[in-house]
matplotlib code that plots the C-alpha trace (Angstrom):
import matplotlib.pyplot as plt

x = [9.1, 6.1, 6.8, 7.1, 3.7, 2.2, 3.8, 2.6, -0.9, -0.9, 0.4, -2.1, -5.0, -3.8, -3.4, -6.9, -8.7, -9.1, -10.4, -13.0, -13.9, -14.5, -16.8, -18.8, -19.5, -22.2, -22.0, -25.6, -27.1, -29.6, -28.0, -24.6, -25.8, -27.6, -24.5, -22.4, -24.8, -25.1, -21.3, -20.9, -23.4, -21.7, -18.3, -19.7, -21.5, -18.3, -16.3, -18.7, -18.9, -15.1, -14.9, -17.7, -15.9, -12.6, -14.3, -16.0, -12.7, -11.1, -8.3, -9.4, -10.4, -7.7, -9.2, -8.6, -4.9, -3.6, -2.8, -2.2, -4.4, -8.1, -10.5, -11.3, -14.0, -15.1, -16.9, -18.8, -17.9, -19.9, -22.0, -19.0, -16.2, -15.2, -12.4, -11.2, -9.2, -7.1, -5.0, -1.7, 0.0, 0.3, -0.1, -3.1, -3.5, -6.2, -7.1, -9.3, -11.4, -13.2, -14.7, -11.4, -8.7, -7.4, -5.0, -3.1, -4.0, -1.3, -0.5, -2.4, 0.2, -0.5, -2.9, -6.5, -7.5, -10.4, -11.8, -13.2, -16.7, -18.5, -18.7, -14.9, -14.7, -13.6, -16.1, -14.5, -15.9, -14.8, -11.4, -10.9, -11.9, -9.5, -6.7, -7.5, -7.5, -4.2, -2.6, -3.9, -4.7, -8.4, -11.3, -14.9, -16.6, -15.9, -12.2, -9.3, -9.8]
y = [-5.0, -7.2, -9.2, -6.0, -4.9, -8.2, -8.0, -4.4, -5.4, -8.4, -6.2, -3.5, -6.0, -7.7, -4.4, -3.1, -6.4, -6.2, -2.6, -3.6, -6.8, -4.8, -2.4, -5.2, -7.4, -6.4, -8.9, -8.3, -8.7, -11.7, -13.0, -13.0, -14.7, -17.4, -18.0, -18.2, -20.7, -22.9, -22.9, -23.9, -26.7, -28.0, -28.1, -30.0, -32.5, -33.0, -33.5, -36.2, -37.8, -38.1, -39.6, -42.1, -43.2, -43.6, -45.7, -47.8, -48.6, -49.4, -46.8, -45.7, -49.1, -51.0, -54.3, -53.5, -54.4, -58.0, -58.0, -61.4, -60.3, -61.0, -61.4, -65.1, -64.6, -62.2, -62.4, -59.6, -59.2, -56.0, -53.4, -51.9, -54.3, -57.3, -59.8, -60.6, -63.6, -62.2, -64.3, -62.6, -64.8, -68.2, -66.9, -65.9, -63.1, -62.1, -58.5, -56.6, -53.8, -51.2, -47.8, -46.0, -48.5, -51.5, -53.8, -56.9, -59.6, -62.0, -64.5, -67.8, -70.7, -73.1, -71.6, -72.8, -75.2, -74.1, -77.6, -77.2, -76.5, -77.9, -74.7, -74.3, -71.5, -72.2, -71.5, -68.5, -69.2, -72.8, -72.0, -69.2, -71.6, -74.2, -71.6, -70.5, -74.0, -74.8, -71.7, -71.7, -75.4, -75.0, -76.8, -75.6, -73.0, -74.5, -73.8, -76.2, -79.8]
z = [56.8, 56.4, 59.6, 61.6, 60.4, 61.4, 64.9, 65.3, 64.4, 66.8, 69.7, 68.9, 68.9, 72.1, 73.9, 73.0, 73.5, 77.3, 77.0, 74.4, 76.3, 79.5, 77.7, 75.9, 78.9, 81.4, 84.2, 85.3, 81.9, 81.8, 78.6, 80.1, 83.4, 81.4, 79.3, 82.4, 84.2, 81.0, 80.7, 84.3, 84.0, 80.8, 82.5, 85.5, 83.3, 81.3, 84.5, 85.8, 82.4, 82.3, 85.8, 84.9, 81.7, 83.6, 86.2, 83.5, 81.8, 85.2, 85.5, 89.0, 90.2, 92.2, 91.1, 87.5, 87.8, 87.9, 91.6, 93.4, 96.3, 96.9, 99.8, 100.3, 103.0, 105.7, 109.1, 110.7, 114.4, 115.1, 113.4, 111.6, 112.3, 110.3, 110.0, 106.5, 105.2, 102.4, 100.0, 99.1, 96.5, 98.1, 101.7, 103.7, 106.2, 108.7, 108.6, 111.0, 109.6, 111.7, 111.1, 111.7, 111.1, 109.2, 111.1, 110.3, 112.7, 111.4, 108.8, 108.6, 108.7, 107.2, 104.6, 104.9, 102.1, 99.9, 100.0, 103.6, 102.2, 99.3, 97.3, 97.2, 99.8, 103.3, 106.1, 107.8, 111.2, 111.1, 109.8, 112.3, 115.2, 113.9, 113.8, 117.3, 118.5, 116.8, 118.2, 121.7, 122.2, 122.8, 121.2, 120.7, 122.9, 126.3, 126.7, 127.2, 126.2]

ax = plt.figure().add_subplot(projection="3d")
ax.plot(x, y, z, "-o")
ax.set_aspect("equal")
plt.show()
C-alpha cells in the first residue's frame, strides 16, 4: 500500500506540474528574458570551450594520429593553386591543389632524395624539373636537348 501512495503522489505532481509552470512563467517578464539570454550565452560559451579543448588535445586534428603521410614541400603555381610533394610511407606523390579540387598528378618514381639541398629538404622546383626531364626527355627551359 505504501508504494501505491508514492506512485499516486508522483503521478499527481507530474500531471499538475505543466499547469503550474505555465501559470508561473511570464515570457515577457524582464527577469525571465534576462535569465533566458544568460542561459543561452552560457551554453554557447560552453560549446566553444569544449571545441577548443578538443582541438587542443588533438581529437579533431588529422595530424594528431600517427599517419605515415606528410607534405615534403610545395610550389605555388598561381594565386590559389599549388603542387605538393607528399610522402606516403616510402613512396612520394605529386598532388595538385586548387580552390575547388585536389587531384593526384601521379607517383614520383624513383622517390626524390632529401639530400638534394643542404637543409635536408629537396628543392621542389629542381626536383620537379628533373622529373619532367626524366619523363619527357627535356632539359632546362629551352626544350629538347
